[in-house]
C-alpha positions in Angstrom: -16.9 3.4 9.3 -19.0 4.8 6.4 -20.5 2.3 3.7 -17.6 3.4 1.2 -14.9 2.4 3.6 -13.9 6.2 4.7 -13.5 5.9 8.4 -15.9 8.1 10.4 -14.3 10.7 13.1 -16.0 12.2 15.8 -14.2 15.2 17.9 -14.9 13.1 21.0 -13.2 9.8 19.6 -10.0 8.8 18.3 -9.0 9.6 14.5 -9.1 7.1 12.4 -6.8 7.2 9.2 -7.7 5.6 5.9 -4.6 4.1 4.3 -4.1 1.8 0.9 -1.8 -0.8 0.0 -1.1 -1.3 -3.1 2.1 -2.5 -5.7 2.3 -5.4 -7.9 1.1 -9.0 -8.3 2.9 -10.9 -5.2 4.6 -7.9 -4.1 3.6 -8.6 -0.4 0.8 -6.2 0.4 -1.7 -9.3 2.1 1.5 -10.4 3.8 1.5 -6.7 5.2 -1.7 -5.9 6.2 -2.0 -9.7 8.3 1.2 -9.1 9.5 0.4 -5.3 11.2 -3.2 -6.1 11.8 -4.4 -6.3 15.3 -7.5 -7.3 14.5 -8.1 -11.1 12.5 -7.7 -9.2 8.5 -10.2 -9.6 6.4 -9.1 -11.5 2.9 -10.4 -12.3 -0.3 -8.1 -14.4 -1.5 -8.8 -17.0 -4.3 -6.9 -19.8 -5.8 -4.6 -19.3 -8.8 -6.6 -21.4 -11.6 -4.9 -22.8 -15.2 -7.8 -20.4 -16.5 -5.6 -17.3 -15.4 -2.5 -18.6 -16.7 -2.2 -16.5 -19.6 -3.5 -13.4 -17.8 -1.4 -13.6 -14.2 2.6 -13.2 -14.9 3.6 -15.2 -12.1 7.4 -14.6 -13.4 9.8 -14.2 -10.5 6.8 -15.2 -7.9 6.1 -19.0 -9.2 5.4 -20.4 -5.5 2.5 -17.7 -5.2 -0.8 -19.9 -4.9 -3.8 -17.3 -4.2 -4.4 -13.7 -5.6 -6.5 -11.3 -3.7 -10.0 -10.6 -5.6 -11.4 -7.6 -3.9 -9.6 -6.1 -1.3 -7.5 -7.0 2.1 -8.7 -5.3 5.4 -7.1 -4.7 8.9 -6.6 -2.1 11.4 -3.8 -0.9 13.5 -3.2 1.7 16.4 -0.1 3.5 15.6 -0.4 5.4 19.4 -2.8 6.4 21.5 -5.7 8.4 19.6 -4.5 7.4 16.1 -5.5 4.4 14.1 -5.1 3.4 10.9 -7.4 1.4 8.4 -5.9 -0.7 6.1 -7.0 -1.3 2.6 -5.1 -3.9 0.5 -5.8 -3.4 -3.2 -5.8 -6.3 -5.6 -2.5 -6.4 -7.8 -3.9 -7.6 -11.1 -5.1 -4.7 -14.1 -8.5 -6.7 -14.4 -9.4 -5.5 -10.7 -8.4 -1.9 -10.8 -12.1 -1.0 -11.3 -12.3 -1.4 -7.6 -9.1 0.9 -6.4 -11.0 4.2 -7.1 -13.1 3.4 -4.7 -11.0 2.1 -2.3 -8.8 5.0 -2.6 -12.1 7.6 -1.5 -11.1 9.4 1.2 -7.7 7.8 1.8 -4.9 9.8 3.6 -2.3 8.2 1.6 -0.5 4.7 0.4 1.9 2.4 0.8 3.2 1.0 -2.7 5.0 -2.6 -2.0 7.8 -3.0 -4.2 9.7 -6.8 -5.2 12.9 -5.5 -6.7 12.5 -8.9 -8.7 9.7 -7.3 -10.4 10.0 -3.9 -10.1 8.4 -2.6 -13.3 5.1 -3.7 -11.4 4.8 -0.8 -9.6 4.7 1.8 -12.1 1.1 1.6 -12.6 0.6 2.1 -8.4 3.2 4.9 -8.6 1.4 6.5 -11.9 -2.2 6.0 -10.0 -1.1 8.2 -6.8 0.8 10.7 -8.7 -2.0 11.5 -10.9 -4.4 11.7 -8.1 -2.0 13.5 -5.6 -2.4 11.2 -3.1 0.7 10.7 -0.8 2.7 7.8 -1.0 5.8 5.9 0.2 7.6 3.1 -1.5 8.1 0.2 0.4 10.7 -2.1 -0.9 9.9 -5.4 0.5 13.1 -7.1 1.1 12.5 -10.8 -0.2 15.3 -13.4 0.5 17.5 -13.8 -2.7 16.2 -10.7 -4.2 18.7 -8.1 -5.4 19.9 -5.5 -3.0 18.8 -2.2 -4.1 19.4 1.2 -2.5 16.4 3.9 -2.1 18.1 6.1 -4.6 18.5 3.5 -7.1 15.0 2.7 -6.3 13.9 6.1 -6.6 15.4 6.8 -9.8 14.2 3.3 -11.7 10.8 4.3 -10.9 11.6 7.9 -11.4 9.8 9.0 -8.5 8.9 12.7 -7.8 11.3 14.5 -5.8 11.1 14.1 -2.0 8.7 10.6 -2.2 9.9 8.5 0.3 11.5 4.7 -0.2 12.1 2.7 2.7 13.2 -0.7 3.1 10.7 -3.3 4.7 10.1 -6.9 5.8 6.3 -6.9 5.0 6.2 -10.7 7.0 7.6 -8.3 10.2 5.1 -6.4 12.2 7.4 -3.6 13.6 9.0 -3.2 9.9 5.5 -2.8 8.7 4.5 -0.3 11.5 7.4 1.7 10.6 6.4 2.4 7.1 2.8 3.1 8.1 4.3 5.7 10.7 6.9 7.1 7.6 3.9 7.3 5.4 1.4 9.3 8.1 4.5 11.7 8.8 4.9 12.1 5.2 1.3 12.3 4.4 0.6 14.7 7.1 3.4 17.2 5.7 2.0 16.9 2.1 -1.7 18.2 3.0 -0.3 20.6 5.5 1.7 22.2 2.9 -1.3 22.2 0.2 -3.4 23.8 2.9 -1.0 26.5 3.1 -0.6 26.7 -0.9 -4.3 27.2 -1.2 -5.2 29.5 1.4 -1.8 31.7 -0.3 
């Protein structure tokens, strides 16, 4: 892997793709990376303190006691010859200066959504739309949260037509893997269409 976190590929080796896992504070990014990673995930979590009480909005996630301050990192093999390197982004605004570095060379992104705090997704959605990075919205189905359909979430977030919205449980490896497979398929189609457009 290169110093900037971009996976190196070699014609004689397996393909490695870089994926971002983004979303609002407490949406389940660290949980998803940890659940699907086949290696021990790298985490940069710190305890929430009273000093951040006026900065970190814990409404709806009051039981959360830690926050990611740099990134999460994990790896999963989707199939023989295809691995994904997962980079979980920090959720708070004050750490956004890290996003451009983490996004460099990424195939696509998963935007995790919490229906209790759906508005927290807007910033991530805008970020990827403006940079033309393909993404899927994965609605993390928290216990007790209001149930939304994919169409409702798409309308609420004003997503561009065709942007996939899937339901998931960030704690479950199979559920998380399905989200990643959906992203790889979607991002592959988007990149192929852009290449055709540029040739035409």
